[in-house]
Every structure is written in structure tokens, then in C-alpha cells.
N, C-alpha and C positions, 0 to 999 in steps of 0.2 A: 212437481215433474223434472227428471234430470236432463240437464243440459250437457248435449254431447257435441264433441268438435268436429267441424267439418273433416277434418285429416282421418279422426280416430272413430269415428262412428262405427258402431256394430253394424256388421252385415254388408262391407263394402271389402271386397277382394283387392279392389286396386291400393286403398290405405294401406292394407297389412302389407301389401309388396313394397309400397313405398318406405314405410317404416324398417322392414327387413333391411332394404337397400341401405339406409342412412345409417343404421346401427353396424352394419358390415363394413362401409366406407370409414366411418369413424374407427373402428378397430384394427382396420390397416393403416391408416395413418397414425394411431399411436405407436404402432409396431415399427413403422418406418423411421419415426423420430427417435425412438429408444435406440436402433440400431446406430443411427446417424450422429448421435450425440457426441459433441466433440469432447477430447480428454481434458482433464482438467489442466490448467495451466501450472506450471511449476516455477516459483521464482528463485532464480539461482543465488546462492549464498555469495556475498562478497568477499567473504574471507577465503584466502588461499593456503593452500597447505603450509605447513610452520615446520620449521626445522629448530630443533632444541636449543636453547642459549641459557646460558649461566645466570642465574637471577642476579648476580653481582654485576653484569654487563649489561642489563636493562635498564633504560632511563628511569630515573627515581619516581617520576610522575606519572609513568605507565605501569598498566599492569603487567603482569609476567608474560612473556611471550609463550605460549605452552609447548612440552615436549611432545605431545601426541599431534598426529595430524588431524586437519578438519575432516569431519565426516562427507563422504563423496556427495555430491549433490544427484538427488532423484531424478531422472529423465523419464519423460512419457516413453512408451514402448515405440510410438512412430515418429518420434524425433530422433536424429542421430546425434548421439553425444560429441559434444564439442571437445577437442584435444584440451588435457588439463594444462595449465598454466602454475608454476610454484615458482617461488620466491624464498633465495636463499635468506634467509631471515637473520643467519649469524652475520653475514655479509654486511646487510643492512645495517645493523647495530654498529658495527666496525665502522664504517662508511660515516654514521651519526657521529661516532666518538671522535673521528677524526676531524669533523668540520667545525664550523665555529658557532653552532646550536648543540654540540656535545658538552662544551664546558661553558657557560656564561657567567660564571663567578669571577669578576675581577674587581679590584679595589678601585680600579681607575676608570670603570664603566658602570657607575651606579649602583652598587650592592644596596639597595634601599628599598622601599616599600613606595617609591614615586617610579623610578626607572625601570622597576621590575614589571610594570605594566607589559612591557613586552618581552624584557629578558627574562623574567620568572612570573608568568601571569599569576599563578598560585599564591605569590608573597605579595601582589599588590594591594594597596590600600586606596582605594578611590577618594578617600578624604585627604590623602597626601598630597601637598603642592609644592612649588619653589619657594626657597625663602629668599630674604634679601642678599645683596654680596656683602662680603666674598664667601658666604657659606650659602652658595644658592642651591646646592644639593649636598647629599651627603657621599662624598668621594674623594679620592686620592688624586689631587691634582700634579701633573708631571713635576712641579716645581716644588712641592711640599713633602716633607718628610712624614708628616701625619695626615691623617683622614679629615676632612672639612666636615664638619657635623652640622646639618640643617636643622632647624628646629622644628620644622613644619613636615617632619618624614623621620620614620624609623631606619635604624641601620640593622641589616639582616645579616647573621653569622653564618658561615660557608656552610655549617652542617644544618642549619634551616633554610638552605637556600633550594627550591623546587627545580630551577631550570627550565629547559624546554625540552619537554618528553614527548613520545610518541603519543599520547592524549591530548597534546598541544594541537597537533595537527590532524588526527584520526580518532574517530570513536573507538571505545575499547567495549565490546561484549563479552561478559563473563570472563575469561583471561586470555581472550583473543584480540589483537588489534587488526582491525579492519582496514581493508586496502582503501576504502572510501575517503577522501578528505573533507575535513571539517575545520571549525574555526573554535577553540576552547573560550568562551565568554567568560573571564572571570568574574563578571556582575551577576551573571545568571547561574554560573557553577555549571553550565551545560555546553555540549557541543554543537555549534549552528552550521547547518550547510552550507556549503560554496558553491558558486556554479564554475569557476576554472581556478587552475592553480594561482595566476596574478592575483585572484580577489583574495585568495589566501594569504599571498605574500605580503599585499599592501594593507595588510590588517596592523603589522607592525612598521614594514618599510614606509613610513610615511612622513611627513614633514608636519611638525606640530609647532614651530616658529611662529610667535604671534598670536597662537589661538588661546582665546581668553582664560579656559579653564586650566591652564599651565601657566597663567600669570604673565604670559607674552614670553616666557623664556623655553620655548621648546627646541627641537632639534631637527636636523634636516637628514632624515634617514631616506627620504623618497629616491627610488630610482627612476629618472626621467627618460622614458624611451622618446625618440625620435628621430629624424631624418628620414630619406627617402630610399635607403638600401634596401629595406625588407618590406616595402610596401608592395601590395601584389592586386592592382588594381583588376578587378574582372577575371582574375585567375590568369593573367598574362604570364606569370613567371611560374615553374614548376613547385606542386605543392610541396614537394619535399625538401626544396630549399627556401622556405621561407618561415622562419620561426614565428610562433605566435605564443607561447607561453614562456615564463620565466624558465621553467623544467626543461624545455627542450635544448636549451644552452647550460643548464646548471643541474647537475647531479641533485636530484631532491632532497638528498640525505647528507652528503659531504659537503654539498655545494660547490664542488669544483667546477670549474666552467670549462666549455669546449673552447680550444681556439678554432680561430676564423678560418684555418686550413683544414679542420677536420671536415668542413662541409663544401669548403672552395678548395679543393685539393689543386685543381688545375692552373691555380694563380703562381705555383713553384715552377712550373715547367712552360707555362706561357710565353710566346715570342712578342705578346702585346700588354703584357702586365710588368710593371717595372720589378716586381718581385722575382719575375721568370728570367729576365735578363740584367738587370741593374744590380751589380754587386756593391756599389755604394749606398744602395738601400738595405742592406741585409740586416743592419742593425737598427732598425726602424720599425715599430710596431705597427699592424693594419690600422689600428684604432688613430694613430699619430697622423695619419694620411687622410682617413674616412671619418674623422669626427665632426660631427654637425653641431655640438653644443659651444664652440667659439673658445674651449679650451686652450690654453698656452701648449707649446710643443718644444720640448728639449730633451737633451739628455737627462737620465733619471737623477732626481736629486740625490739619492744614496748613492749613485755611482755615475759620477760625469763622464766615465770612459764607456759606460753602458749603453743600454738599448735608449732608444729617444721614444718618449711616451707623452701622452697628455697629462698636464700637471696647472697646478693652481698656485698663485702666489696671493699671499693675504699680507696686511701690515697690523700689528698689535697696536693696542693704545700706547706702548711706550714707544713705538716707530721701527720695531723690529721687522723686517720683512721676510717673511717665511714662504719655502714653496715646496709643495707636497705632491706626489702621485695621486692623481685622480683617476678612476676607470669610467670612462665615457660609454655610455649604452644609447649613444645618439649614433647614428650610422648614416653617412649619405655615400651616395654612387659617386658622384664628382668630388676630382680633387684639386684643393687650390695650391698650387707649388709656391705662390708668393707667400704662404703661410710663414715658411722658412726662409725661403730664397729672396728675402726682401733685402731693400738698401740699408748698408752698412750693419748687417747681421752680424753676431757676435762670434760667429764660427768660420767666418771667411767663406761662405757660400755664395756660388754665382748666383746672380740677380736673374729672377727671370719671371715671366707673366703668370698668371694665374694658370694659364693652359700650359705652361712647362717650356716655353720658347723665350729665347733671349729678347729682351725688351729692343724694339727699334731705336736707331740713335735718334737722337733730338735735332729735328732740322734748326738751321740757323736760321 
């Protein structure tokens, strides 16, 4: 005996009508879905249109910048195309060549397989380490006529020096340098992603002094940011006046820094700021007053009659005192006038309180 469903049993007009309605509904639903299906998402290429650059001008560690422009990005029909942005790649290369990253080969700055960890990552040897004094590293000291050769690292000839090229900070796909920033890891021989420009910069601008991997003889290359001037708690200050990344004050290729007045134009004409009304402070840099790191302040060591700058004095083992200019990145709003206007200062300046007022006469 054949079993029949209570919904599809023969001889039931109601059941047949029900099946027809269900089938028709499904057909209408499928048609509606196919008409409203979203267009596929198109991922925009990160590459930007390129300008032809002579092969001789391209960094040695990077793949040649192409002479042809990148293929335009496909855009879905219902999406308005975004305005095209272009980069003058020839200008980028010129800026790079003019900056400190354009030529890192210097006999006095570690042309060896140890210091090249940052100066030329492709030449770095992870097994290299510092040697005992006086040949701590293979380097030409200012007091020497010849290179000091450490036995724990190799010297790198200039023709073999890779330097810091495009692929140190950008991925290269095919023959096109991508706009995305990455860090070339010399150990894995791959470009690793970074979240911010600051994270990229501090891969090399770091302090390795005292690190066991360097034998306790590292360098102090870290840029210490601090002070209150550029803090912006809860967005109290305008966002366009609050630098957050290194590249907001430094051109990423030439590394040329902005001047303070590029953002703070009003201080030169303000009647409430010393730069606006005090001619006697015209030869003082902004950082000489607004430094928050406690550096010394005085005329530039290279020009006693020039600008007053932040500087640092150190004493050698022989007892010789050396003073050199140091650029501070720690900026504070509050200025301490007594930093220069102190008792018996060597420049004959009036004595002032930290607030800039003459001190009250001592009571008898």
C-alpha cells in the first residue's frame, strides 16, 4: 500500500492549490534576490600613477620606478569614481637623494656589517657584534687617519653598499613601488607591515646602548618626544595644529623639518608672544625657550654670535669639555625665563624669575 502525504494526496484540490502558491512564491523571491544582488567590491590599488625616472637615479636597493602609468582602478557602475591622486615620483627621488637617507655610506658612520643593521639593512650580518676597544667597530674615528678594523665584523666597500632604498620602507610589486609603508626585515628578507609612520621610524631611530645583543655598546639614536605643547586631551585643541606622526613635521623623503612658524604663524605678529614684540629675542630659536628635556641653552657652538639653540656639553675621558648642538623634540607650552636669566649668567642678561619678572628685592 502506497503512503501519501497529507499535503500532496491525490484528489485534493486544496493541496494542489497550496503547492502552486508555494512554487510561485519561491520563484518571485529568487527573481527579486537576483535583481537586488550587490555589485562586487573592487579593492582599489595602492599604487599611484608614476612618472618616468632614469634608472641611474633610482635607489640601488629598489626596483626601478616604471615609466608607464599604473592601470586605472576599476570602479563599480553605481559608485562615483574618486578624484585621481598623482605623485611626482621624480621629485620624490630627488628629495630622497638630497636627504640623509639618500647616501648613508660614510667611513665615519660605520661602513660595516654591524652598523649596517640600520644604515644599509641588506648588508647587515646578524652574527656581527662589537669588538673590544680601541677597535669597537670598523669605523674611521675623527682623530684617526685610517680606519679602525674590528675583528668581529666585516668592512663593506662602497660599491657593495646597498643603502636605504625605496624597498626599505615600501613594498615593491613587479616594477612598481607601492604607497603603503612597510619595514624591510633583514632577517626574514621580507617587508613587514607597520601601523604608523612612527613605528617605521623607530625601527632604526632607537637606543641600543646597554643592550646585551650589542655587547652593551650600542648607540643613542632614539628621538624622545615629550612635553605638553602638542598634547591634546579630549580634542581640546584644533586637530590641524596637533602633529602626531614624524612625517607631519618631516618630509618623509628629504626629512627636511618644518619650522615652528609654519604652523604657528601668528606668533610673529602677536602682541602677547615674545617673538611678536621682543626684538631682543629675534636670535633665539623656539626650542631654546620651549624645550622640555632640560638641555642647555646658549649661542650655537659653531657660531658664538649666531642663534641661541639647545645644546649639550660632555666631558671626555681626557677631561676635554665638548659642547654640541642637540635638536630637542620635547616641547612645552610654559617657558622658564630663569633658564637663561639666572644669577651671574655669562651673557650679562638681567636676572628674571621663571615667569619673566624681575625678582623682588631681598628683605632686610
